[in-house]
C-alpha positions in Angstrom: -4.3 37.7 -32.4 -3.9 40.9 -30.3 -6.5 43.6 -29.7 -4.5 46.0 -31.9 -4.5 43.6 -34.8 -8.3 43.1 -34.5 -8.8 46.9 -34.4 -6.6 47.3 -37.4 -8.6 44.7 -39.4 -11.9 46.2 -38.4 -10.6 49.7 -39.3 -9.5 48.5 -42.8 -12.8 46.8 -43.3 -14.7 49.9 -42.3 -12.7 52.1 -44.7 -13.0 49.7 -47.6 -16.8 49.3 -47.0 -17.3 53.1 -46.5 -15.5 54.1 -49.7 -17.4 51.5 -51.8 -20.8 52.2 -50.2 -20.6 55.9 -50.6 -19.6 55.5 -54.3 -22.4 53.1 -55.0 -25.0 55.1 -53.1 -24.0 58.3 -55.0 -24.1 56.5 -58.4 -27.4 54.7 -57.7 -29.2 58.0 -58.0 -27.8 59.0 -61.3 -27.8 57.5 -64.8 -24.3 57.0 -66.2 -23.7 57.7 -69.9 -23.3 54.6 -72.2 -19.5 55.2 -72.8 -18.8 54.8 -69.1 -20.7 51.5 -69.0 -18.7 50.3 -72.0 -15.4 51.4 -70.3 -16.4 49.7 -67.1 -16.6 46.3 -68.9 -12.8 46.5 -69.2 -12.1 46.9 -65.5 -12.2 43.1 -64.5 -9.8 42.0 -67.3 -7.5 44.9 -66.5 -7.4 44.2 -62.8 -6.9 40.4 -63.4 -4.1 41.2 -65.8 -2.4 43.5 -63.3 -2.5 40.8 -60.7 -1.4 37.8 -62.9 1.3 39.2 -65.2 3.8 40.1 -62.4 3.4 36.7 -60.8 4.0 35.0 -64.2 6.8 37.1 -65.5 8.8 37.9 -62.4 10.8 35.3 -60.4 12.3 36.7 -57.2 11.8 40.2 -58.5 13.7 39.6 -61.8 12.2 39.3 -65.3 12.1 35.6 -66.2 11.1 34.9 -69.7 12.6 31.5 -70.2 11.5 27.9 -70.4 12.4 27.2 -66.8 9.7 29.6 -65.6 6.9 27.1 -64.9 4.1 29.7 -64.3 4.9 31.3 -67.7 4.7 28.0 -69.5 1.5 27.0 -67.7 0.0 30.5 -68.5 0.7 30.0 -72.2 -0.9 26.6 -72.1 -3.9 27.9 -70.2 -4.2 30.9 -72.6 -4.2 28.5 -75.7 -6.7 26.2 -74.1 -9.0 29.1 -73.2 -8.7 30.6 -76.7 -9.5 27.3 -78.4 -12.1 25.8 -76.0 -13.8 28.7 -74.3 -14.2 26.3 -71.3 -13.2 27.7 -67.9 -13.0 24.4 -66.1 -10.9 22.8 -68.8 -8.6 25.9 -68.9 -8.0 25.8 -65.1 -7.5 22.0 -65.1 -5.0 21.9 -68.0 -3.2 25.0 -66.8 -2.7 23.5 -63.4 -1.6 20.2 -64.9 0.8 22.0 -67.1 2.2 23.9 -64.1 2.7 20.8 -62.0 4.0 18.8 -64.9 6.5 21.4 -66.0 7.7 21.9 -62.4 8.2 18.1 -62.1 10.1 17.9 -65.4 12.4 20.9 -64.6 12.8 20.2 -60.9 11.6 23.6 -59.8 
């Protein structure tokens, strides 16, 4: 790793920390209205959805809604397990098994 890369990483860390720290410091001195707290509860699921959905539905930049799309099949299995069991460990385990099993069956 070169000195330029280290400086770049340190600079990105400083900017990320600074933006978050300033926001949290400013908000710690005020009381936010209840509607904002209710709205903030939806941020983690929205961010997680924004990260996961493109990885599940896109294969090499193309929409792939077909049975050969192993991540899509595994996601459906995981969603059903999560919905029925409400058990995170079981959901992750069965989702991964579904992914690996489907890849093995389809040869992907």
